[in-house]
PyMOL Python script that loads the backbone (N, CA, C, O; Angstrom):
from pymol import cmd

cmd.read_pdbstr("""\
ATOM      1  N   MET A   1       0.832  -1.187   0.000  1.00  0.00           N
ATOM      2  CA  MET A   1       0.000   0.000   0.000  1.00  0.00           C
ATOM      3  C   MET A   1       0.875   1.249   0.000  1.00  0.00           C
ATOM      4  O   MET A   1       1.878   1.333   0.709  1.00  0.00           O
ATOM      5  N   SER A   2       0.475   2.183  -0.792  1.00  0.00           N
ATOM      6  CA  SER A   2       1.210   3.440  -0.795  1.00  0.00           C
ATOM      7  C   SER A   2       0.415   4.479  -0.016  1.00  0.00           C
ATOM      8  O   SER A   2      -0.784   4.659  -0.229  1.00  0.00           O
ATOM      9  N   GLU A   3       1.087   5.133   0.858  1.00  0.00           N
ATOM     10  CA  GLU A   3       0.435   6.170   1.665  1.00  0.00           C
ATOM     11  C   GLU A   3       0.599   7.520   0.982  1.00  0.00           C
ATOM     12  O   GLU A   3       1.648   7.832   0.418  1.00  0.00           O
ATOM     13  N   GLN A   4      -0.450   8.299   1.046  1.00  0.00           N
ATOM     14  CA  GLN A   4      -0.374   9.633   0.474  1.00  0.00           C
ATOM     15  C   GLN A   4       0.114  10.590   1.556  1.00  0.00           C
ATOM     16  O   GLN A   4      -0.440  10.662   2.653  1.00  0.00           O
ATOM     17  N   ILE A   5       1.136  11.298   1.220  1.00  0.00           N
ATOM     18  CA  ILE A   5       1.694  12.275   2.152  1.00  0.00           C
ATOM     19  C   ILE A   5       1.036  13.616   1.865  1.00  0.00           C
ATOM     20  O   ILE A   5       1.132  14.122   0.747  1.00  0.00           O
ATOM     21  N   PRO A   6       0.367  14.203   2.860  1.00  0.00           N
ATOM     22  CA  PRO A   6      -0.268  15.507   2.612  1.00  0.00           C
ATOM     23  C   PRO A   6       0.786  16.582   2.401  1.00  0.00           C
ATOM     24  O   PRO A   6       1.776  16.663   3.128  1.00  0.00           O
ATOM     25  N   THR A   7       0.553  17.386   1.408  1.00  0.00           N
ATOM     26  CA  THR A   7       1.484  18.483   1.140  1.00  0.00           C
ATOM     27  C   THR A   7       1.064  19.700   1.950  1.00  0.00           C
ATOM     28  O   THR A   7      -0.123  20.009   2.058  1.00  0.00           O
ATOM     29  N   THR A   8       2.032  20.376   2.507  1.00  0.00           N
ATOM     30  CA  THR A   8       1.729  21.563   3.310  1.00  0.00           C
ATOM     31  C   THR A   8       1.554  22.803   2.457  1.00  0.00           C
ATOM     32  O   THR A   8       0.948  23.776   2.907  1.00  0.00           O
ATOM     33  N   GLY A   9       2.065  22.793   1.246  1.00  0.00           N
ATOM     34  CA  GLY A   9       1.997  23.981   0.395  1.00  0.00           C
ATOM     35  C   GLY A   9       0.867  23.917  -0.617  1.00  0.00           C
ATOM     36  O   GLY A   9       1.030  24.374  -1.748  1.00  0.00           O
ATOM     37  N   GLU A  10      -0.276  23.358  -0.235  1.00  0.00           N
ATOM     38  CA  GLU A  10      -1.394  23.265  -1.161  1.00  0.00           C
ATOM     39  C   GLU A  10      -1.916  24.655  -1.510  1.00  0.00           C
ATOM     40  O   GLU A  10      -1.869  25.582  -0.702  1.00  0.00           O
ATOM     41  N   SER A  11      -2.406  24.768  -2.720  1.00  0.00           N
ATOM     42  CA  SER A  11      -2.902  26.052  -3.191  1.00  0.00           C
ATOM     43  C   SER A  11      -4.339  26.279  -2.722  1.00  0.00           C
ATOM     44  O   SER A  11      -5.148  25.351  -2.706  1.00  0.00           O
ATOM     45  N   ASN A  12      -4.642  27.486  -2.350  1.00  0.00           N
ATOM     46  CA  ASN A  12      -5.990  27.862  -1.934  1.00  0.00           C
ATOM     47  C   ASN A  12      -6.689  28.687  -3.002  1.00  0.00           C
ATOM     48  O   ASN A  12      -7.586  29.471  -2.693  1.00  0.00           O
ATOM     49  N   VAL A  13      -6.288  28.518  -4.248  1.00  0.00           N
ATOM     50  CA  VAL A  13      -6.837  29.334  -5.329  1.00  0.00           C
ATOM     51  C   VAL A  13      -8.338  29.119  -5.463  1.00  0.00           C
ATOM     52  O   VAL A  13      -9.089  30.079  -5.637  1.00  0.00           O
ATOM     53  N   THR A  14      -8.780  27.865  -5.383  1.00  0.00           N
ATOM     54  CA  THR A  14     -10.210  27.593  -5.516  1.00  0.00           C
ATOM     55  C   THR A  14     -10.989  28.211  -4.377  1.00  0.00           C
ATOM     56  O   THR A  14     -12.045  28.808  -4.584  1.00  0.00           O
ATOM     57  N   ARG A  15     -10.466  28.067  -3.183  1.00  0.00           N
ATOM     58  CA  ARG A  15     -11.130  28.639  -2.004  1.00  0.00           C
ATOM     59  C   ARG A  15     -11.224  30.149  -2.108  1.00  0.00           C
ATOM     60  O   ARG A  15     -12.287  30.727  -1.885  1.00  0.00           O
ATOM     61  N   TYR A  16     -10.114  30.789  -2.444  1.00  0.00           N
ATOM     62  CA  TYR A  16     -10.110  32.245  -2.572  1.00  0.00           C
ATOM     63  C   TYR A  16     -10.993  32.699  -3.733  1.00  0.00           C
ATOM     64  O   TYR A  16     -11.663  33.727  -3.638  1.00  0.00           O
ATOM     65  N   GLY A  17     -10.996  31.942  -4.822  1.00  0.00           N
ATOM     66  CA  GLY A  17     -11.826  32.292  -5.967  1.00  0.00           C
ATOM     67  C   GLY A  17     -13.313  32.243  -5.643  1.00  0.00           C
ATOM     68  O   GLY A  17     -14.075  33.125  -6.040  1.00  0.00           O
ATOM     69  N   CYS A  18     -13.717  31.205  -4.920  1.00  0.00           N
ATOM     70  CA  CYS A  18     -15.128  31.087  -4.543  1.00  0.00           C
ATOM     71  C   CYS A  18     -15.550  32.207  -3.591  1.00  0.00           C
ATOM     72  O   CYS A  18     -16.617  32.800  -3.754  1.00  0.00           O
ATOM     73  N   VAL A  19     -14.712  32.489  -2.606  1.00  0.00           N
ATOM     74  CA  VAL A  19     -15.025  33.569  -1.673  1.00  0.00           C
ATOM     75  C   VAL A  19     -15.064  34.903  -2.410  1.00  0.00           C
ATOM     76  O   VAL A  19     -15.940  35.727  -2.150  1.00  0.00           O
ATOM     77  N   GLY A  20     -14.135  35.119  -3.315  1.00  0.00           N
ATOM     78  CA  GLY A  20     -14.106  36.361  -4.079  1.00  0.00           C
ATOM     79  C   GLY A  20     -15.330  36.539  -4.957  1.00  0.00           C
ATOM     80  O   GLY A  20     -15.887  37.634  -5.029  1.00  0.00           O
ATOM     81  N   CYS A  21     -15.757  35.472  -5.629  1.00  0.00           N
ATOM     82  CA  CYS A  21     -16.934  35.567  -6.503  1.00  0.00           C
ATOM     83  C   CYS A  21     -18.219  35.802  -5.717  1.00  0.00           C
ATOM     84  O   CYS A  21     -19.057  36.612  -6.115  1.00  0.00           O
ATOM     85  N   LEU A  22     -18.371  35.099  -4.610  1.00  0.00           N
ATOM     86  CA  LEU A  22     -19.582  35.281  -3.809  1.00  0.00           C
ATOM     87  C   LEU A  22     -19.654  36.674  -3.195  1.00  0.00           C
ATOM     88  O   LEU A  22     -20.719  37.290  -3.167  1.00  0.00           O
ATOM     89  N   THR A  23     -18.534  37.162  -2.709  1.00  0.00           N
ATOM     90  CA  THR A  23     -18.553  38.494  -2.118  1.00  0.00           C
ATOM     91  C   THR A  23     -18.644  39.586  -3.183  1.00  0.00           C
ATOM     92  O   THR A  23     -19.094  40.694  -2.893  1.00  0.00           O
ATOM     93  N   LEU A  24     -18.223  39.287  -4.409  1.00  0.00           N
ATOM     94  CA  LEU A  24     -18.392  40.244  -5.505  1.00  0.00           C
ATOM     95  C   LEU A  24     -19.871  40.486  -5.763  1.00  0.00           C
ATOM     96  O   LEU A  24     -20.303  41.631  -5.889  1.00  0.00           O
ATOM     97  N   VAL A  25     -20.651  39.405  -5.841  1.00  0.00           N
ATOM     98  CA  VAL A  25     -22.089  39.534  -6.080  1.00  0.00           C
ATOM     99  C   VAL A  25     -22.754  40.254  -4.915  1.00  0.00           C
ATOM    100  O   VAL A  25     -23.581  41.144  -5.117  1.00  0.00           O
ATOM    101  N   ALA A  26     -22.389  39.866  -3.691  1.00  0.00           N
ATOM    102  CA  ALA A  26     -22.959  40.522  -2.509  1.00  0.00           C
ATOM    103  C   ALA A  26     -22.571  41.999  -2.466  1.00  0.00           C
ATOM    104  O   ALA A  26     -23.385  42.840  -2.085  1.00  0.00           O
ATOM    105  N   GLY A  27     -21.341  42.318  -2.851  1.00  0.00           N
ATOM    106  CA  GLY A  27     -20.891  43.702  -2.879  1.00  0.00           C
ATOM    107  C   GLY A  27     -21.609  44.531  -3.918  1.00  0.00           C
ATOM    108  O   GLY A  27     -21.892  45.708  -3.692  1.00  0.00           O
ATOM    109  N   LEU A  28     -21.909  43.925  -5.065  1.00  0.00           N
ATOM    110  CA  LEU A  28     -22.662  44.642  -6.098  1.00  0.00           C
ATOM    111  C   LEU A  28     -24.037  45.052  -5.586  1.00  0.00           C
ATOM    112  O   LEU A  28     -24.431  46.213  -5.696  1.00  0.00           O
ATOM    113  N   PHE A  29     -24.762  44.087  -5.024  1.00  0.00           N
ATOM    114  CA  PHE A  29     -26.118  44.380  -4.576  1.00  0.00           C
ATOM    115  C   PHE A  29     -26.145  45.315  -3.371  1.00  0.00           C
ATOM    116  O   PHE A  29     -26.935  46.258  -3.332  1.00  0.00           O
ATOM    117  N   SER A  30     -25.287  45.055  -2.394  1.00  0.00           N
ATOM    118  CA  SER A  30     -25.311  45.905  -1.195  1.00  0.00           C
ATOM    119  C   SER A  30     -24.824  47.316  -1.514  1.00  0.00           C
ATOM    120  O   SER A  30     -25.376  48.290  -1.003  1.00  0.00           O
ATOM    121  N   GLY A  31     -23.803  47.435  -2.346  1.00  0.00           N
ATOM    122  CA  GLY A  31     -23.327  48.755  -2.738  1.00  0.00           C
ATOM    123  C   GLY A  31     -24.355  49.530  -3.533  1.00  0.00           C
ATOM    124  O   GLY A  31     -24.489  50.743  -3.374  1.00  0.00           O
ATOM    125  N   GLY A  32     -25.086  48.826  -4.394  1.00  0.00           N
ATOM    126  CA  GLY A  32     -26.149  49.478  -5.164  1.00  0.00           C
ATOM    127  C   GLY A  32     -27.269  49.982  -4.279  1.00  0.00           C
ATOM    128  O   GLY A  32     -27.787  51.079  -4.488  1.00  0.00           O
ATOM    129  N   MET A  33     -27.649  49.180  -3.284  1.00  0.00           N
ATOM    130  CA  MET A  33     -28.719  49.609  -2.375  1.00  0.00           C
ATOM    131  C   MET A  33     -28.285  50.797  -1.520  1.00  0.00           C
ATOM    132  O   MET A  33     -29.074  51.708  -1.269  1.00  0.00           O
ATOM    133  N   ILE A  34     -27.044  50.786  -1.080  1.00  0.00           N
ATOM    134  CA  ILE A  34     -26.543  51.923  -0.308  1.00  0.00           C
ATOM    135  C   ILE A  34     -26.463  53.163  -1.191  1.00  0.00           C
ATOM    136  O   ILE A  34     -26.744  54.273  -0.739  1.00  0.00           O
ATOM    137  N   GLY A  35     -26.079  52.970  -2.458  1.00  0.00           N
ATOM    138  CA  GLY A  35     -26.041  54.094  -3.393  1.00  0.00           C
ATOM    139  C   GLY A  35     -27.412  54.713  -3.617  1.00  0.00           C
ATOM    140  O   GLY A  35     -27.532  55.936  -3.696  1.00  0.00           O
ATOM    141  N   VAL A  36     -28.446  53.887  -3.719  1.00  0.00           N
ATOM    142  CA  VAL A  36     -29.806  54.411  -3.896  1.00  0.00           C
ATOM    143  C   VAL A  36     -30.259  55.138  -2.630  1.00  0.00           C
ATOM    144  O   VAL A  36     -30.939  56.161  -2.707  1.00  0.00           O
ATOM    145  N   LEU A  37     -29.882  54.612  -1.473  1.00  0.00           N
ATOM    146  CA  LEU A  37     -30.201  55.311  -0.223  1.00  0.00           C
ATOM    147  C   LEU A  37     -29.545  56.691  -0.194  1.00  0.00           C
ATOM    148  O   LEU A  37     -30.178  57.671   0.201  1.00  0.00           O
ATOM    149  N   ILE A  38     -28.301  56.771  -0.603  1.00  0.00           N
ATOM    150  CA  ILE A  38     -27.615  58.071  -0.654  1.00  0.00           C
ATOM    151  C   ILE A  38     -28.290  58.978  -1.685  1.00  0.00           C
ATOM    152  O   ILE A  38     -28.399  60.185  -1.467  1.00  0.00           O
ATOM    153  N   ALA A  39     -28.742  58.407  -2.805  1.00  0.00           N
ATOM    154  CA  ALA A  39     -29.451  59.203  -3.819  1.00  0.00           C
ATOM    155  C   ALA A  39     -30.745  59.776  -3.257  1.00  0.00           C
ATOM    156  O   ALA A  39     -31.100  60.915  -3.561  1.00  0.00           O
ATOM    157  N   LYS A  40     -31.452  58.999  -2.441  1.00  0.00           N
ATOM    158  CA  LYS A  40     -32.679  59.506  -1.821  1.00  0.00           C
ATOM    159  C   LYS A  40     -32.371  60.640  -0.842  1.00  0.00           C
ATOM    160  O   LYS A  40     -33.111  61.622  -0.779  1.00  0.00           O
ATOM    161  N   ILE A  41     -31.299  60.512  -0.091  1.00  0.00           N
ATOM    162  CA  ILE A  41     -30.917  61.556   0.863  1.00  0.00           C
ATOM    163  C   ILE A  41     -30.511  62.830   0.129  1.00  0.00           C
ATOM    164  O   ILE A  41     -30.936  63.927   0.492  1.00  0.00           O
ATOM    165  N   VAL A  42     -29.687  62.679  -0.906  1.00  0.00           N
ATOM    166  CA  VAL A  42     -29.247  63.844  -1.687  1.00  0.00           C
ATOM    167  C   VAL A  42     -30.435  64.471  -2.411  1.00  0.00           C
ATOM    168  O   VAL A  42     -30.537  65.696  -2.488  1.00  0.00           O
ATOM    169  N   GLY A  43     -31.332  63.645  -2.941  1.00  0.00           N
ATOM    170  CA  GLY A  43     -32.508  64.161  -3.634  1.00  0.00           C
ATOM    171  C   GLY A  43     -33.424  64.947  -2.722  1.00  0.00           C
ATOM    172  O   GLY A  43     -33.972  65.973  -3.125  1.00  0.00           O
ATOM    173  N   SER A  44     -33.599  64.472  -1.486  1.00  0.00           N
ATOM    174  CA  SER A  44     -34.444  65.228  -0.558  1.00  0.00           C
ATOM    175  C   SER A  44     -33.751  66.511  -0.103  1.00  0.00           C
ATOM    176  O   SER A  44     -34.423  67.506   0.169  1.00  0.00           O
ATOM    177  N   ALA A  45     -32.427  66.507  -0.016  1.00  0.00           N
ATOM    178  CA  ALA A  45     -31.702  67.724   0.348  1.00  0.00           C
ATOM    179  C   ALA A  45     -31.776  68.759  -0.780  1.00  0.00           C
ATOM    180  O   ALA A  45     -31.775  69.962  -0.520  1.00  0.00           O
ATOM    181  N   ARG A  46     -31.841  68.293  -2.030  1.00  0.00           N
ATOM    182  CA  ARG A  46     -31.939  69.198  -3.175  1.00  0.00           C
ATOM    183  C   ARG A  46     -33.382  69.530  -3.532  1.00  0.00           C
ATOM    184  O   ARG A  46     -33.626  70.290  -4.469  1.00  0.00           O
ATOM    185  N   ASN A  47     -34.334  68.975  -2.805  1.00  0.00           N
ATOM    186  CA  ASN A  47     -35.759  69.136  -3.094  1.00  0.00           C
ATOM    187  C   ASN A  47     -36.104  68.671  -4.513  1.00  0.00           C
ATOM    188  O   ASN A  47     -36.881  69.311  -5.220  1.00  0.00           O
ATOM    189  N   CYS A  48     -35.526  67.577  -4.898  1.00  0.00           N
ATOM    190  CA  CYS A  48     -35.769  67.006  -6.218  1.00  0.00           C
ATOM    191  C   CYS A  48     -36.938  66.029  -6.134  1.00  0.00           C
ATOM    192  O   CYS A  48     -36.990  65.190  -5.234  1.00  0.00           O
ATOM    193  N   GLU A  49     -37.860  66.139  -7.059  1.00  0.00           N
ATOM    194  CA  GLU A  49     -39.033  65.258  -7.099  1.00  0.00           C
ATOM    195  C   GLU A  49     -38.789  64.197  -8.178  1.00  0.00           C
ATOM    196  O   GLU A  49     -38.772  64.530  -9.362  1.00  0.00           O
ATOM    197  N   PRO A  50     -38.598  62.917  -7.794  1.00  0.00           N
ATOM    198  CA  PRO A  50     -38.344  61.874  -8.805  1.00  0.00           C
ATOM    199  C   PRO A  50     -39.599  61.586  -9.621  1.00  0.00           C
ATOM    200  O   PRO A  50     -40.717  61.855  -9.183  1.00  0.00           O
ATOM    201  N   LEU A  51     -39.399  61.047 -10.789  1.00  0.00           N
ATOM    202  CA  LEU A  51     -40.515  60.651 -11.641  1.00  0.00           C
ATOM    203  C   LEU A  51     -41.283  59.512 -10.973  1.00  0.00           C
ATOM    204  O   LEU A  51     -40.748  58.815 -10.111  1.00  0.00           O
ATOM    205  N   THR A  52     -42.519  59.334 -11.372  1.00  0.00           N
ATOM    206  CA  THR A  52     -43.365  58.306 -10.784  1.00  0.00           C
ATOM    207  C   THR A  52     -42.754  56.922 -11.014  1.00  0.00           C
ATOM    208  O   THR A  52     -42.419  56.554 -12.140  1.00  0.00           O
ATOM    209  N   GLY A  53     -42.620  56.173  -9.935  1.00  0.00           N
ATOM    210  CA  GLY A  53     -42.088  54.824 -10.014  1.00  0.00           C
ATOM    211  C   GLY A  53     -40.589  54.719  -9.803  1.00  0.00           C
ATOM    212  O   GLY A  53     -40.062  53.613  -9.685  1.00  0.00           O
ATOM    213  N   LEU A  54     -39.898  55.831  -9.753  1.00  0.00           N
ATOM    214  CA  LEU A  54     -38.457  55.811  -9.516  1.00  0.00           C
ATOM    215  C   LEU A  54     -38.176  56.125  -8.054  1.00  0.00           C
ATOM    216  O   LEU A  54     -38.898  56.910  -7.438  1.00  0.00           O
ATOM    217  N   PRO A  55     -37.131  55.517  -7.494  1.00  0.00           N
ATOM    218  CA  PRO A  55     -36.857  55.740  -6.082  1.00  0.00           C
ATOM    219  C   PRO A  55     -36.295  57.127  -5.768  1.00  0.00           C
ATOM    220  O   PRO A  55     -36.575  57.678  -4.703  1.00  0.00           O
ATOM    221  N   ALA A  56     -35.510  57.695  -6.679  1.00  0.00           N
ATOM    222  CA  ALA A  56     -34.886  58.994  -6.423  1.00  0.00           C
ATOM    223  C   ALA A  56     -34.407  59.597  -7.741  1.00  0.00           C
ATOM    224  O   ALA A  56     -34.342  58.914  -8.762  1.00  0.00           O
ATOM    225  N   CYS A  57     -34.080  60.864  -7.703  1.00  0.00           N
ATOM    226  CA  CYS A  57     -33.496  61.523  -8.869  1.00  0.00           C
ATOM    227  C   CYS A  57     -32.059  61.042  -9.046  1.00  0.00           C
ATOM    228  O   CYS A  57     -31.319  60.923  -8.070  1.00  0.00           O
ATOM    229  N   ASP A  58     -31.673  60.772 -10.259  1.00  0.00           N
ATOM    230  CA  ASP A  58     -30.322  60.307 -10.600  1.00  0.00           C
ATOM    231  C   ASP A  58     -29.912  59.058  -9.810  1.00  0.00           C
ATOM    232  O   ASP A  58     -28.740  58.890  -9.475  1.00  0.00           O
ATOM    233  N   TRP A  59     -30.873  58.193  -9.520  1.00  0.00           N
ATOM    234  CA  TRP A  59     -30.579  57.016  -8.711  1.00  0.00           C
ATOM    235  C   TRP A  59     -29.614  56.074  -9.417  1.00  0.00           C
ATOM    236  O   TRP A  59     -28.833  55.389  -8.757  1.00  0.00           O
ATOM    237  N   HIS A  60     -29.653  56.027 -10.742  1.00  0.00           N
ATOM    238  CA  HIS A  60     -28.803  55.104 -11.483  1.00  0.00           C
ATOM    239  C   HIS A  60     -27.320  55.463 -11.366  1.00  0.00           C
ATOM    240  O   HIS A  60     -26.463  54.579 -11.373  1.00  0.00           O
ATOM    241  N   VAL A  61     -27.024  56.741 -11.261  1.00  0.00           N
ATOM    242  CA  VAL A  61     -25.632  57.165 -11.102  1.00  0.00           C
ATOM    243  C   VAL A  61     -25.113  56.746  -9.732  1.00  0.00           C
ATOM    244  O   VAL A  61     -24.024  56.183  -9.619  1.00  0.00           O
ATOM    245  N   TYR A  62     -25.891  57.022  -8.697  1.00  0.00           N
ATOM    246  CA  TYR A  62     -25.487  56.670  -7.339  1.00  0.00           C
ATOM    247  C   TYR A  62     -25.423  55.153  -7.168  1.00  0.00           C
ATOM    248  O   TYR A  62     -24.521  54.643  -6.504  1.00  0.00           O
ATOM    249  N   ALA A  63     -26.374  54.431  -7.760  1.00  0.00           N
ATOM    250  CA  ALA A  63     -26.366  52.970  -7.663  1.00  0.00           C
ATOM    251  C   ALA A  63     -25.148  52.393  -8.379  1.00  0.00           C
ATOM    252  O   ALA A  63     -24.526  51.456  -7.878  1.00  0.00           O
ATOM    253  N   GLY A  64     -24.805  52.932  -9.527  1.00  0.00           N
ATOM    254  CA  GLY A  64     -23.644  52.442 -10.268  1.00  0.00           C
ATOM    255  C   GLY A  64     -22.343  52.651  -9.520  1.00  0.00           C
ATOM    256  O   GLY A  64     -21.500  51.756  -9.458  1.00  0.00           O
ATOM    257  N   VAL A  65     -22.183  53.837  -8.952  1.00  0.00           N
ATOM    258  CA  VAL A  65     -20.965  54.114  -8.180  1.00  0.00           C
ATOM    259  C   VAL A  65     -20.926  53.231  -6.936  1.00  0.00           C
ATOM    260  O   VAL A  65     -19.875  52.693  -6.587  1.00  0.00           O
ATOM    261  N   GLY A  66     -22.068  53.081  -6.267  1.00  0.00           N
ATOM    262  CA  GLY A  66     -22.121  52.216  -5.089  1.00  0.00           C
ATOM    263  C   GLY A  66     -21.817  50.772  -5.429  1.00  0.00           C
ATOM    264  O   GLY A  66     -21.159  50.073  -4.658  1.00  0.00           O
ATOM    265  N   MET A  67     -22.300  50.313  -6.596  1.00  0.00           N
ATOM    266  CA  MET A  67     -22.022  48.937  -7.013  1.00  0.00           C
ATOM    267  C   MET A  67     -20.538  48.733  -7.285  1.00  0.00           C
ATOM    268  O   MET A  67     -19.979  47.697  -6.927  1.00  0.00           O
ATOM    269  N   LEU A  68     -19.903  49.705  -7.909  1.00  0.00           N
ATOM    270  CA  LEU A  68     -18.460  49.589  -8.161  1.00  0.00           C
ATOM    271  C   LEU A  68     -17.666  49.567  -6.859  1.00  0.00           C
ATOM    272  O   LEU A  68     -16.752  48.760  -6.691  1.00  0.00           O
ATOM    273  N   ILE A  69     -18.023  50.457  -5.949  1.00  0.00           N
ATOM    274  CA  ILE A  69     -17.316  50.493  -4.667  1.00  0.00           C
ATOM    275  C   ILE A  69     -17.541  49.202  -3.888  1.00  0.00           C
ATOM    276  O   ILE A  69     -16.603  48.646  -3.318  1.00  0.00           O
ATOM    277  N   GLY A  70     -18.775  48.730  -3.865  1.00  0.00           N
ATOM    278  CA  GLY A  70     -19.072  47.487  -3.151  1.00  0.00           C
ATOM    279  C   GLY A  70     -18.416  46.277  -3.783  1.00  0.00           C
ATOM    280  O   GLY A  70     -17.967  45.375  -3.075  1.00  0.00           O
ATOM    281  N   ALA A  71     -18.353  46.242  -5.111  1.00  0.00           N
ATOM    282  CA  ALA A  71     -17.749  45.108  -5.811  1.00  0.00           C
ATOM    283  C   ALA A  71     -16.247  45.042  -5.611  1.00  0.00           C
ATOM    284  O   ALA A  71     -15.648  43.983  -5.795  1.00  0.00           O
ATOM    285  N   VAL A  72     -15.631  46.143  -5.240  1.00  0.00           N
ATOM    286  CA  VAL A  72     -14.191  46.144  -4.987  1.00  0.00           C
ATOM    287  C   VAL A  72     -13.897  45.940  -3.502  1.00  0.00           C
ATOM    288  O   VAL A  72     -13.059  45.114  -3.140  1.00  0.00           O
ATOM    289  N   THR A  73     -14.584  46.690  -2.646  1.00  0.00           N
ATOM    290  CA  THR A  73     -14.211  46.673  -1.235  1.00  0.00           C
ATOM    291  C   THR A  73     -14.600  45.395  -0.503  1.00  0.00           C
ATOM    292  O   THR A  73     -13.811  44.891   0.295  1.00  0.00           O
ATOM    293  N   LEU A  74     -15.788  44.858  -0.749  1.00  0.00           N
ATOM    294  CA  LEU A  74     -16.208  43.669  -0.007  1.00  0.00           C
ATOM    295  C   LEU A  74     -15.333  42.459  -0.307  1.00  0.00           C
ATOM    296  O   LEU A  74     -14.908  41.796   0.639  1.00  0.00           O
ATOM    297  N   PRO A  75     -15.031  42.124  -1.576  1.00  0.00           N
ATOM    298  CA  PRO A  75     -14.120  41.005  -1.809  1.00  0.00           C
ATOM    299  C   PRO A  75     -12.720  41.235  -1.251  1.00  0.00           C
ATOM    300  O   PRO A  75     -12.100  40.310  -0.726  1.00  0.00           O
ATOM    301  N   VAL A  76     -12.221  42.465  -1.363  1.00  0.00           N
ATOM    302  CA  VAL A  76     -10.885  42.749  -0.836  1.00  0.00           C
ATOM    303  C   VAL A  76     -10.855  42.541   0.677  1.00  0.00           C
ATOM    304  O   VAL A  76      -9.937  41.912   1.203  1.00  0.00           O
ATOM    305  N   LEU A  77     -11.857  43.069   1.372  1.00  0.00           N
ATOM    306  CA  LEU A  77     -11.891  42.899   2.822  1.00  0.00           C
ATOM    307  C   LEU A  77     -12.032  41.439   3.218  1.00  0.00           C
ATOM    308  O   LEU A  77     -11.380  40.990   4.160  1.00  0.00           O
ATOM    309  N   ALA A  78     -12.872  40.692   2.515  1.00  0.00           N
ATOM    310  CA  ALA A  78     -13.064  39.276   2.837  1.00  0.00           C
ATOM    311  C   ALA A  78     -11.802  38.467   2.567  1.00  0.00           C
ATOM    312  O   ALA A  78     -11.440  37.602   3.365  1.00  0.00           O
ATOM    313  N   LEU A  79     -11.133  38.737   1.459  1.00  0.00           N
ATOM    314  CA  LEU A  79      -9.929  37.981   1.135  1.00  0.00           C
ATOM    315  C   LEU A  79      -8.759  38.339   2.045  1.00  0.00           C
ATOM    316  O   LEU A  79      -7.954  37.472   2.384  1.00  0.00           O
ATOM    317  N   VAL A  80      -8.657  39.590   2.439  1.00  0.00           N
ATOM    318  CA  VAL A  80      -7.607  39.972   3.393  1.00  0.00           C
ATOM    319  C   VAL A  80      -7.828  39.271   4.724  1.00  0.00           C
ATOM    320  O   VAL A  80      -6.889  38.765   5.337  1.00  0.00           O
ATOM    321  N   ARG A  81      -9.075  39.248   5.160  1.00  0.00           N
ATOM    322  CA  ARG A  81      -9.403  38.575   6.419  1.00  0.00           C
ATOM    323  C   ARG A  81      -9.140  37.069   6.321  1.00  0.00           C
ATOM    324  O   ARG A  81      -8.631  36.468   7.267  1.00  0.00           O
ATOM    325  N   LEU A  82      -9.479  36.466   5.197  1.00  0.00           N
ATOM    326  CA  LEU A  82      -9.260  35.035   4.996  1.00  0.00           C
ATOM    327  C   LEU A  82      -7.774  34.708   4.974  1.00  0.00           C
ATOM    328  O   LEU A  82      -7.336  33.731   5.581  1.00  0.00           O
ATOM    329  N   ARG A  83      -7.014  35.517   4.283  1.00  0.00           N
ATOM    330  CA  ARG A  83      -5.563  35.272   4.227  1.00  0.00           C
ATOM    331  C   ARG A  83      -4.900  35.462   5.579  1.00  0.00           C
ATOM    332  O   ARG A  83      -3.979  34.723   5.929  1.00  0.00           O
ATOM    333  N   SER A  84      -5.360  36.450   6.348  1.00  0.00           N
ATOM    334  CA  SER A  84      -4.748  36.654   7.663  1.00  0.00           C
ATOM    335  C   SER A  84      -5.080  35.503   8.605  1.00  0.00           C
ATOM    336  O   SER A  84      -4.243  35.109   9.417  1.00  0.00           O
ATOM    337  N   SER A  85      -6.295  34.957   8.507  1.00  0.00           N
ATOM    338  CA  SER A  85      -6.620  33.814   9.360  1.00  0.00           C
ATOM    339  C   SER A  85      -5.858  32.576   8.912  1.00  0.00           C
ATOM    340  O   SER A  85      -5.478  31.759   9.751  1.00  0.00           O
ATOM    341  N   ASP A  86      -5.624  32.413   7.610  1.00  0.00           N
ATOM    342  CA  ASP A  86      -4.813  31.297   7.126  1.00  0.00           C
ATOM    343  C   ASP A  86      -3.373  31.417   7.606  1.00  0.00           C
ATOM    344  O   ASP A  86      -2.751  30.420   7.974  1.00  0.00           O
ATOM    345  N   ALA A  87      -2.843  32.641   7.603  1.00  0.00           N
ATOM    346  CA  ALA A  87      -1.470  32.848   8.062  1.00  0.00           C
ATOM    347  C   ALA A  87      -1.346  32.552   9.549  1.00  0.00           C
ATOM    348  O   ALA A  87      -0.341  31.987   9.982  1.00  0.00           O
ATOM    349  N   LYS A  88      -2.339  32.920  10.331  1.00  0.00           N
ATOM    350  CA  LYS A  88      -2.316  32.620  11.766  1.00  0.00           C
ATOM    351  C   LYS A  88      -2.363  31.116  12.006  1.00  0.00           C
ATOM    352  O   LYS A  88      -1.669  30.606  12.886  1.00  0.00           O
ATOM    353  N   ASN A  89      -3.174  30.402  11.231  1.00  0.00           N
ATOM    354  CA  ASN A  89      -3.268  28.960  11.382  1.00  0.00           C
ATOM    355  C   ASN A  89      -1.972  28.256  10.984  1.00  0.00           C
ATOM    356  O   ASN A  89      -1.616  27.243  11.586  1.00  0.00           O
ATOM    357  N   GLU A  90      -1.264  28.773   9.984  1.00  0.00           N
ATOM    358  CA  GLU A  90       0.004  28.174   9.564  1.00  0.00           C
ATOM    359  C   GLU A  90       1.080  28.367  10.613  1.00  0.00           C
ATOM    360  O   GLU A  90       1.927  27.493  10.793  1.00  0.00           O
ATOM    361  N   THR A  91       1.064  29.490  11.306  1.00  0.00           N
ATOM    362  CA  THR A  91       2.098  29.728  12.322  1.00  0.00           C
ATOM    363  C   THR A  91       1.864  28.884  13.562  1.00  0.00           C
ATOM    364  O   THR A  91       2.807  28.586  14.295  1.00  0.00           O
ATOM    365  N   ARG A  92       0.617  28.493  13.805  1.00  0.00           N
ATOM    366  CA  ARG A  92       0.304  27.662  14.961  1.00  0.00           C
ATOM    367  C   ARG A  92       0.732  26.211  14.749  1.00  0.00           C
ATOM    368  O   ARG A  92       1.022  25.496  15.709  1.00  0.00           O
ATOM    369  N   GLU A  93       0.769  25.786  13.499  1.00  0.00           N
ATOM    370  CA  GLU A  93       1.089  24.367  13.220  1.00  0.00           C
ATOM    371  C   GLU A  93       2.529  24.078  13.320  1.00  0.00           C
ATOM    372  O   GLU A  93       2.945  22.938  13.114  1.00  0.00           O
TER     373      GLU A  93
END
""", "prot")
cmd.dss("prot")
cmd.show_as("cartoon", "prot")
cmd.util.cbc("prot")
cmd.orient("prot")
């Protein structure tokens, strides 16, 4: 029988890729919703009356910027946190 020796330098590319993709989608939606909330606040401060059925004036601009910010920051924060916990676990072993 041949025994398999576990390698200590295994790649976490799949793990990081999955976490990055999931947090990208979550960042898009959450950033967009926060952007629309900011658009509503700015619209009420400017006394802007949105068209019927729209949440706020210029909501698409604020939602787009919020989606970009969320799509970048949430995956970066999650991956930094994941890598730091992996580094702590490696030093303990």
